[in-house]
Structures are given as structure tokens and as C-alpha cells.
C-alpha positions in Angstrom: 23.5 26.2 17.5 22.2 24.1 20.3 18.5 23.4 20.7 16.5 24.9 23.4 13.3 24.3 25.0 10.4 26.5 23.4 8.7 28.3 26.0 4.8 29.2 26.0 2.6 32.0 26.5 3.7 32.2 30.3 7.6 31.7 29.8 7.5 28.1 31.0 9.9 25.8 29.0 7.0 23.5 27.1 7.4 19.7 27.3 10.0 18.1 25.0 8.4 15.8 22.2 7.7 12.5 22.3 10.7 10.2 20.9 10.1 9.0 17.1 10.0 5.3 18.1 7.2 6.1 20.8 5.1 6.3 17.7 5.2 2.3 17.1 2.8 2.3 20.1 0.4 3.4 18.1 -1.5 0.6 16.2 -2.4 2.6 13.1 1.3 3.7 12.5 2.6 -0.4 12.9 -0.3 -1.0 10.3 0.6 1.6 8.4 4.6 0.2 7.9 3.4 -3.1 7.8 2.0 -2.0 4.7 4.9 -0.3 3.3 7.0 -3.6 4.3 4.6 -5.4 1.8 5.3 -2.6 -0.6 9.1 -3.3 0.0 8.5 -7.1 -0.7 6.7 -6.0 -3.7 9.7 -4.7 -5.3 11.7 -6.8 -4.7 9.6 -9.6 -5.9 9.3 -7.3 -8.9 12.8 -7.1 -9.6 13.1 -10.7 -9.0 10.9 -11.2 -12.1 7.9 -13.1 -9.5 5.3 -10.4 -10.9 2.5 -12.6 -9.2 3.9 -12.6 -5.6 4.6 -9.0 -6.6 0.9 -8.3 -6.9 -0.1 -10.0 -4.1 2.6 -7.7 -2.0 0.7 -4.9 -3.7 -2.6 -6.4 -2.6 -1.3 -6.5 1.0 0.0 -3.0 0.6 -3.7 -1.7 -0.1 -5.3 -3.4 2.5 -3.2 -2.3 5.4 -3.4 1.2 3.8 -7.3 1.3 4.1 -7.6 -0.2 7.1 -4.5 2.1 9.0 -7.5 5.4 9.1 -10.4 3.4 10.4 -8.1 2.3 13.1 -6.5 5.3 13.8 -10.4 6.9 14.3 -11.2 4.4 16.5 -8.2 4.2 18.7 -9.0 6.1 21.9 -6.8 9.2 23.6 -5.4 9.7 20.3 -4.0 13.7 20.3 -4.0 15.4 17.3 -0.4 15.7 17.3 -0.1 11.9 17.1 -2.8 12.0 14.3 -0.4 14.6 12.4 2.4 12.3 12.6 0.1 8.9 11.5 -0.9 11.5 8.4 2.3 11.9 7.3 3.7 8.6 7.8 0.7 7.0 5.6 1.3 9.7 3.1 5.0 8.5 2.7 3.6 5.4 2.9 2.0 5.9 -0.1 4.5 7.3 -2.0 6.3 3.9 -1.8 3.6 2.0 -2.9 1.9 3.6 -5.5 4.7 5.9 -6.2 7.5 3.5 -6.7 6.5 0.1 -6.8 4.0 0.1 -9.5 7.1 2.0 -11.8 9.1 -0.7 -10.6 6.8 -3.2 -11.9 6.5 -2.1 -15.1 10.0 -1.6 -15.3 10.7 -4.9 -14.6 8.3 -6.5 -17.4 9.6 -4.2 -19.9 13.5 -5.6 -18.7 14.6 -2.1 -16.8 14.4 -0.5 -20.6 15.1 2.9 -21.1 11.9 3.2 -22.9 9.6 2.3 -19.8 11.6 4.9 -17.5 9.1 7.8 -18.4 6.0 5.9 -17.5 7.6 5.1 -13.8 8.4 9.1 -13.7 5.1 10.1 -14.7 3.6 7.4 -12.1 6.1 8.8 -9.1 5.1 12.4 -9.8 1.7 12.1 -10.2 1.8 10.4 -7.1 3.5 13.1 -5.2 1.7 15.3 -6.5 -1.7 13.6 -5.9 -0.1 12.9 -2.2 1.3 16.5 -1.7 -2.7 18.1 -2.7 -4.6 15.7 -0.2 -2.1 17.3 2.2 -2.5 20.4 1.8 -6.7 20.6 1.0 -7.5 17.2 1.8 -11.0 16.0 1.2 -14.3 18.3 -0.5 -15.8 19.8 2.2 -19.0 20.1 0.7 -19.4 16.8 -1.0 -16.8 15.1 1.1 -15.2 13.7 -2.3 -10.9 13.3 -3.2 -9.7 15.3 -6.0 -8.1 12.9 -8.4 -7.7 9.3 -8.2 -6.7 8.2 -4.6 -3.3 6.3 -4.6 -5.2 3.2 -3.0 -7.6 2.5 -6.0 -4.6 3.4 -8.3 -3.0 0.6 -6.9 -5.7 -1.9 -7.2 -6.6 -0.9 -10.6 -3.2 -1.4 -11.2 -3.0 -5.4 -9.6 -6.1 -5.9 -12.0 -4.5 -4.7 -15.0 -1.9 -7.1 -14.2 -4.0 -10.0 -14.9 -3.9 -9.1 -18.6 -0.2 -11.1 -18.0 -1.2 -14.0 -20.0 -4.1 -13.3 -22.0 -2.2 -10.8 -24.1 1.3 -11.6 -25.3 4.1 -10.3 -24.0 4.8 -7.5 -26.3 0.9 -6.6 -26.3 1.0 -6.9 -22.4 3.7 -4.3 -21.8 2.1 -1.5 -24.2 -1.0 -2.4 -22.2 0.4 -2.5 -19.0 2.3 1.3 -19.6 -0.5 2.6 -21.0 -2.3 1.9 -17.7 0.4 3.4 -16.0 -0.2 6.5 -18.0 -3.9 6.9 -17.7 -4.0 6.1 -13.5 -1.1 8.5 -13.5 -3.6 11.5 -15.3 -5.9 10.3 -13.4 -4.3 10.9 -10.2 -3.3 14.5 -10.8 -6.9 15.2 -12.7 -10.1 17.3 -11.4 -12.1 14.0 -10.9 -14.0 13.8 -8.3 -13.7 10.4 -6.3 -16.3 9.4 -3.1 -14.6 8.5 -0.1 -15.5 4.8 0.8 -17.5 4.2 3.3 -20.0 1.4 4.6 -20.5 -1.6 1.6 -18.3 0.1 -1.0 -15.6 0.1 1.3 -16.1 -3.4 2.3 -16.4 -4.5 -1.3 -13.4 -3.2 -2.1 -11.2 -5.0 0.5 -13.0 -7.8 -1.0 -12.3 -7.4 -4.4 -8.7 -6.6 -3.5 -8.7 -10.1 -1.6 -9.9 -11.7 -4.9 -7.2 -10.3 -7.3 -5.0 -11.4 -4.9 -6.5 -15.2 -5.0 -6.0 -15.1 -8.8 -2.9 -13.7 -8.7 -1.9 -16.8 -5.9 -3.8 -19.0 -8.7 -1.4 -18.3 -10.9 1.6 -18.3 -8.9 1.2 -22.5 -8.1 0.0 -23.2 -11.1 
């Protein structure tokens, strides 16, 4: 069946929707897509066994994820439709970073053995459920808190856990990272209330993320 224009209440044909690529003119969407690219790079690095590079790329995905929202809010003339598109794009990008990339890192450390697939699946499922819940319910209105651990905080916690590679032996580290992955999956779907990062806490977490990236960079060049 062919598409037909939607008529408004007066019977006039409604304006056609914007083209898909027109949303590339939105700075926040470009930041989101750059974060998506960083997630793909993290997956690539993990598959190649370059785990420090994967960690740095995950930090990149995290930073772009936490800055695209404020940029969107400060973009003048942004319509509700553009906001809805950006929110959906952000959610899909988060699915790749937290839902796929973290699992691939664990699989890579585990030499892609079947035993580590369960952890990767748990992370993917928990991320999908956490993002879907937020898309429907959003922030808790009264307190302005998230329900469950936000995916961006899960990413940065995971990157911090990756620093145990070295201080722990290979076998112990794989167990620790897998246990951490399971714990993060549980926290993402838990009823835990997490305050939205604003002001100094927002800046502090970004500084922490950059410090973690620096620590992994030092290991990369050492």
C-alpha cells in the first residue's frame, strides 16, 4: 500500500516529516554518533586484544554520552520532534556501548570461551531493560533520580575494573571482571535510586573518566 500524507484536523495535508539525514545538522546528534563510533572502536580494540585501547575508547563513548544531553538542551529552536529523535538515538547508542561493547571486552579477556557468553548476555539484557524502562518512565518526578544504575556510570565503573588487569593474575582478573559485569547488570535493573549528575558531581565524574583514560594510556605506551 502506498504512503499518503496525513491530514490535519482541517483536512489539509500535513507537512512531510524531515529527512533522516537532516538530523545530522543537530550538534547533539553528532556527539551521540561520535560516541557510537567510539563504542565500535572499543569493540574492535577488544577483538584485537588491545584492551587498554578498548578502555580508552569506552571512556570516549562515556564522555560523548554525558555531554550530548546538555548540548541538546542548550540548542536554540530545538523542536519536540527533534528532541524525541535525539533521545531515541542516544538510547540506541547506549545499547551499543554498555550492552554490546562491555560484553565483547569480557569475551575477549576470556578468549571467547562459551563460559563468558552468559555474562555478555546478562549485560546486554540488563542494558536493554534499563534503557527501555527509562524511555517509558524517565526520571522519578519527585526526587529527580534514576531507577537502576545508569548505563554511563556502568561503563565508567567497568573501565575502572579493567585497571585490575595486571595487579591480579589473568585467571583471577577474568573472574573479577566477570563478577563485576554480573554485578553491574544487577544494579542496572535494580530499584536503586541514583541522583542525576549535575553541577560539581557532573564535572567530577568527567574528570574521573579522563583520569581513568590517562591511566590506561600509560599502560598502553609502557
